[in-house]
C-alpha positions as CSV (number, residue, x, y, z in Angstrom):
1,X,134.2,59.8,115.6
2,X,131.8,62.7,114.7
3,X,129.7,62.1,111.8
4,X,129.3,65.0,109.4
5,X,126.2,67.1,109.9
6,X,124.4,68.8,107.0
7,X,124.6,72.6,106.8
8,X,121.2,74.0,107.2
9,X,122.0,77.0,105.1
10,X,123.2,74.7,102.2
11,X,120.2,72.6,102.7
12,X,117.9,75.7,102.3
13,X,119.8,76.8,99.2
14,X,119.4,73.4,97.5
15,X,115.6,73.6,98.5
16,X,115.1,77.1,97.0
17,X,117.0,76.2,93.9
18,X,114.6,73.3,93.5
19,X,111.6,75.6,94.1
20,X,112.7,78.1,91.4
21,X,113.4,75.4,89.0
22,X,110.0,73.7,89.4
23,X,108.2,76.8,89.2
24,X,109.6,77.3,85.7
25,X,108.4,73.9,84.7
26,X,104.9,74.2,86.0
27,X,104.1,78.0,85.0
28,X,106.0,80.1,82.6
29,X,104.0,83.2,83.5
30,X,104.5,83.0,87.3
31,X,108.3,82.0,86.5
32,X,108.4,85.4,84.9
33,X,106.5,87.4,87.5
34,X,107.4,86.0,90.9
35,X,111.1,86.9,90.6
36,X,110.0,90.6,90.4
37,X,109.2,90.5,94.0
38,X,111.8,91.4,96.9
39,X,113.5,88.2,97.8
40,X,111.5,87.4,101.1
41,X,108.2,87.9,99.4
42,X,109.4,86.1,96.3
43,X,110.1,83.0,98.5
44,X,106.8,83.0,100.3
45,X,104.8,83.8,97.0
46,X,106.6,81.2,95.1
47,X,106.2,78.6,97.7
48,X,102.4,79.4,98.1
49,X,102.0,79.3,94.1
50,X,103.3,75.7,94.1
51,X,101.4,74.5,97.3
52,X,98.1,75.7,95.5
53,X,99.4,74.0,92.3
54,X,99.5,70.8,94.1
55,X,95.7,71.4,95.0
56,X,95.0,72.3,91.2
57,X,96.6,69.1,90.2
58,X,94.4,67.0,92.4
59,X,91.4,69.1,90.7
60,X,92.5,68.6,87.2
61,X,92.9,64.8,87.4
62,X,90.2,63.9,85.2
63,X,90.1,60.1,86.0
64,X,89.9,60.6,89.7
65,X,86.2,60.5,91.3
66,X,85.2,63.4,93.8
67,X,85.6,61.1,96.7
68,X,89.2,60.4,95.9
69,X,89.9,64.0,95.2
70,X,88.4,65.0,98.6
71,X,90.4,62.3,100.4
72,X,93.6,63.6,98.7
73,X,92.9,67.1,99.4
74,X,92.4,66.4,103.0
75,X,95.5,64.4,103.3
76,X,97.4,67.6,101.7
77,X,95.7,69.9,104.0
78,X,96.8,68.1,107.1
79,X,100.3,67.8,105.9
80,X,100.5,71.7,105.4
81,X,98.8,72.3,108.8
82,X,101.4,69.6,110.4
83,X,98.4,67.4,111.6
84,X,100.1,64.4,109.9
85,X,103.4,63.4,108.2
86,X,103.8,64.7,104.7
87,X,104.6,61.1,103.5
88,X,100.9,60.1,104.4
89,X,100.0,62.6,101.5
90,X,102.5,62.0,98.9
91,X,102.4,58.2,98.5
92,X,98.7,57.8,98.1
93,X,98.6,60.9,95.8
94,X,101.4,59.6,93.5
95,X,99.6,56.2,93.5
96,X,96.1,57.8,92.7
97,X,97.6,59.9,89.8
98,X,99.7,57.0,88.2
99,X,97.9,58.0,84.8
100,X,98.5,61.4,85.2
101,X,100.1,63.1,82.1
102,X,102.0,66.1,83.4
103,X,105.5,64.9,84.7
104,X,106.3,68.2,86.1
105,X,103.4,68.3,88.5
106,X,103.9,64.9,89.5
107,X,107.6,65.7,90.4
108,X,106.3,68.6,92.5
109,X,103.7,66.4,94.4
110,X,107.0,64.0,94.9
111,X,108.7,67.0,96.3
112,X,106.1,68.2,98.8
113,X,108.5,67.8,101.7
114,X,111.0,70.3,100.1
115,X,108.2,72.9,99.6
116,X,106.8,72.5,103.1
117,X,110.5,72.7,104.5
118,X,110.8,76.2,102.7
119,X,107.4,77.2,104.3
120,X,108.6,76.4,107.6
121,X,111.5,78.7,107.2
122,X,109.1,81.8,106.6
123,X,108.2,84.2,109.3
124,X,105.3,82.9,111.5
125,X,103.0,85.6,110.3
126,X,103.6,84.7,106.6
127,X,103.1,81.0,107.5
128,X,99.8,81.7,109.1
129,X,98.7,83.7,105.9
130,X,99.8,80.6,103.5
131,X,98.0,78.0,106.0
132,X,94.8,80.1,105.8
133,X,95.0,80.5,102.2
134,X,95.7,76.7,101.4
135,X,92.9,75.7,104.0
136,X,90.2,77.7,102.3
137,X,91.4,76.7,98.8
138,X,91.6,73.2,99.7
139,X,88.2,72.8,101.4
140,X,86.6,75.0,98.8
141,X,87.7,72.8,96.0
142,X,86.6,69.8,97.8
143,X,83.3,71.3,98.3
144,X,83.1,71.9,94.5
145,X,84.6,68.4,93.3
146,X,81.0,67.1,93.6
147,X,79.6,70.1,91.6
148,X,81.3,69.4,88.3
149,X,78.6,69.1,85.7
150,X,78.6,70.0,82.0
151,X,75.8,72.4,82.6
152,X,77.8,74.6,84.8
153,X,77.6,75.9,88.2
154,X,74.1,76.8,89.6
155,X,74.1,80.6,89.2
156,X,76.3,83.7,89.5
157,X,76.6,83.5,93.3
158,X,78.0,80.1,93.2
159,X,80.3,81.1,90.5
160,X,81.5,83.9,92.6
161,X,82.1,81.5,95.4
162,X,84.2,79.2,93.3
163,X,86.2,82.1,92.1
164,X,86.6,83.2,95.7
165,X,87.9,79.8,97.0
166,X,90.4,79.2,94.1
167,X,91.5,82.9,93.6
168,X,89.9,85.6,95.6
169,X,91.8,84.1,98.6
170,X,95.0,84.3,96.9
171,X,94.5,88.0,96.3
172,X,93.7,88.2,100.1
173,X,96.8,86.2,100.9
174,X,98.9,88.5,98.7
175,X,97.6,91.5,100.5
176,X,98.6,90.0,103.9
177,X,102.1,89.0,102.7
178,X,102.6,92.5,101.1
179,X,101.2,94.3,104.3
180,X,103.6,92.3,106.5
181,X,106.5,93.5,104.5
182,X,105.4,97.0,103.6
183,X,104.1,99.4,106.3
184,X,103.0,101.9,103.7
185,X,100.9,99.5,101.6
186,X,99.3,98.1,105.0
187,X,98.2,101.7,105.6
188,X,97.0,102.4,101.9
189,X,94.9,99.3,101.7
190,X,93.0,99.7,104.9
191,X,89.3,99.7,104.2
192,X,90.0,98.6,100.5
193,X,90.5,94.9,101.3
194,X,87.7,93.7,99.0
195,X,89.7,94.9,96.1
196,X,92.3,92.1,96.6
197,X,89.3,89.6,96.2
198,X,88.3,91.0,92.9
199,X,92.1,91.1,91.7
200,X,92.3,87.3,92.3
201,X,88.6,86.7,90.8
202,X,89.7,88.6,87.6
203,X,92.5,86.4,87.1
204,X,90.3,83.2,87.5
205,X,87.7,84.4,85.4
206,X,90.4,84.9,82.6
207,X,91.4,81.3,83.2
208,X,87.8,79.8,83.3
209,X,86.9,81.6,80.1
210,X,90.1,80.7,78.2
211,X,90.0,77.0,79.4
212,X,86.2,76.5,78.7
213,X,86.7,74.4,75.5
214,X,89.0,72.1,77.2
215,X,86.6,71.9,80.2
216,X,83.7,71.2,77.7
217,X,85.6,68.4,76.4
218,X,86.1,66.5,79.6
219,X,82.3,67.0,80.3
220,X,82.5,70.1,82.8
221,X,81.9,73.8,83.1
222,X,83.0,76.2,85.6
223,X,80.8,79.0,84.2
224,X,77.5,80.0,85.8
225,X,74.6,78.0,84.0
226,X,72.7,80.1,81.4
227,X,75.0,83.0,81.4
228,X,76.6,84.0,77.9
229,X,80.1,84.9,77.3
230,X,79.2,88.5,76.7
231,X,77.5,88.7,80.3
232,X,80.7,87.0,81.9
233,X,83.1,89.4,80.1
234,X,81.1,92.3,81.5
235,X,81.6,91.0,85.1
236,X,85.3,90.3,84.4
237,X,85.7,94.0,83.2
238,X,84.1,95.3,86.4
239,X,86.6,92.7,88.2
240,X,89.5,94.4,86.4
241,X,88.4,97.9,87.1
242,X,88.6,97.0,90.8
243,X,92.0,95.3,90.2
244,X,93.4,98.5,88.6
245,X,92.4,100.3,91.8
246,X,94.1,97.9,93.8
247,X,97.3,98.1,92.1
248,X,97.2,101.8,92.2
249,X,97.1,101.7,96.1
250,X,100.6,99.9,96.0
251,X,103.1,102.5,96.8
252,X,105.5,103.5,94.0
253,X,108.4,102.6,96.0
254,X,107.2,99.0,96.3
255,X,108.2,98.9,92.6
256,X,108.6,94.8,92.5
257,X,105.1,94.3,94.1
258,X,103.5,96.8,91.9
259,X,105.1,95.2,88.8
260,X,104.2,91.9,89.7
261,X,100.5,92.7,90.1
262,X,100.6,94.9,87.0
263,X,102.0,92.1,84.9
264,X,99.5,89.4,85.9
265,X,96.8,92.0,85.5
266,X,97.9,93.2,81.9
267,X,98.2,89.6,80.6
268,X,94.5,89.1,81.9
269,X,93.5,92.2,80.0
270,X,95.2,91.3,76.9
271,X,93.7,87.7,77.1
272,X,90.2,88.8,77.9
273,X,90.2,91.4,75.0
274,X,91.2,88.4,72.5
275,X,88.2,86.4,74.0
276,X,85.9,89.6,73.4
277,X,87.0,90.0,69.9
278,X,86.0,86.4,69.0
279,X,82.3,85.1,68.8
280,X,83.8,81.6,69.7
281,X,86.9,79.4,70.0
282,X,87.8,76.0,69.9
283,X,91.0,75.6,71.8
284,X,92.8,78.0,74.4
285,X,96.0,77.9,72.1
286,X,94.0,80.3,69.8
287,X,94.1,82.8,72.6
288,X,97.8,82.4,73.5
289,X,99.6,85.7,73.7
290,X,102.9,85.5,71.4
291,X,106.1,85.4,73.2
292,X,107.0,88.7,71.7
293,X,103.5,90.4,72.9
294,X,104.4,89.1,76.5
295,X,108.0,90.1,76.4
296,X,106.9,93.6,75.0
297,X,104.5,94.1,77.7
298,X,107.0,92.9,80.3
299,X,109.4,95.5,79.1
300,X,106.7,98.0,79.3
301,X,105.8,97.4,82.8
302,X,109.2,98.4,84.0
303,X,108.6,102.1,83.0
304,X,104.6,102.0,83.5
305,X,104.7,101.0,87.3
306,X,106.4,104.4,87.9
307,X,103.4,106.2,86.6
308,X,99.6,105.8,87.6
309,X,98.8,107.8,84.3
310,X,100.6,104.9,82.1
311,X,98.9,102.2,83.8
312,X,95.6,103.7,83.4
313,X,96.2,104.6,79.8
314,X,97.2,101.0,79.2
315,X,94.1,99.6,80.7
316,X,91.7,101.9,78.8
317,X,93.4,101.2,75.6
318,X,93.8,97.6,75.8
319,X,90.3,97.1,77.2
320,X,88.4,98.6,74.5
321,X,87.1,95.3,73.0
322,X,85.7,94.6,76.6
323,X,83.9,98.0,76.9
324,X,82.2,97.0,73.8
325,X,80.4,94.3,75.7
326,X,78.9,96.9,78.2
């Protein structure tokens, strides 16, 4: 008597269906942008986002001390790098996060084996890029776990380093993945790789500024100590200028990749402009873009990515409040 064996294609389809569903639960923005990518790139980028989200969840757990966060980060990294079984991360992590409020993120952690199974179906080049990204992010966040203070990070250099390990490295990852799947892009980006770091950092600076009231309420700040909002917005604007250059290097024929990047970029521009128009705000919800404005911009990107002029025009118009900070 032969026992029925599971069909690997059906198993992968089930795993991918979970990846798509949980992505929609943990991030409305990325659930909107990642499906714009070509299917192979969509799978690996969606997968990486979820792995990074697990690292973020450990980071965001307010009732965990730095030592516990560092230990969990190491268990997670060892599981990703296949140095230890994934169960040796999942069980202690869920136990440590028993009081954590976000059920979708807890569900994601419980399904870490599913996410890693999908990773191992990607090409060896893509897997290597993801492992590098998760390693730098996980070790970097562990380093910064002990630096959480109300006063903020020591100086601008430390702030830049933090933005690199949590987001600049993602810009590098995206560049590697895009290059692995587009010969034309890999030629275009040669010599301009630093723009990818600025692209990631611009998105992270947006999050840091947007989330600053909530961070302050829990007694931490990721802003550099002693720097005003206006000074930070100037730096963010410079990063956005580099980000625009980065997007313009993506060949027009790679329309999905261009649109994915331009959509994330544009939403950051619109959010930072809202911040620039306010002296202060008490909650990130005050900066929330309306669903209508997000969908209007989403529709606009479909046309805009075919025209460098249209993309530049959007940036110039939408960033006028930021330029006033200069």
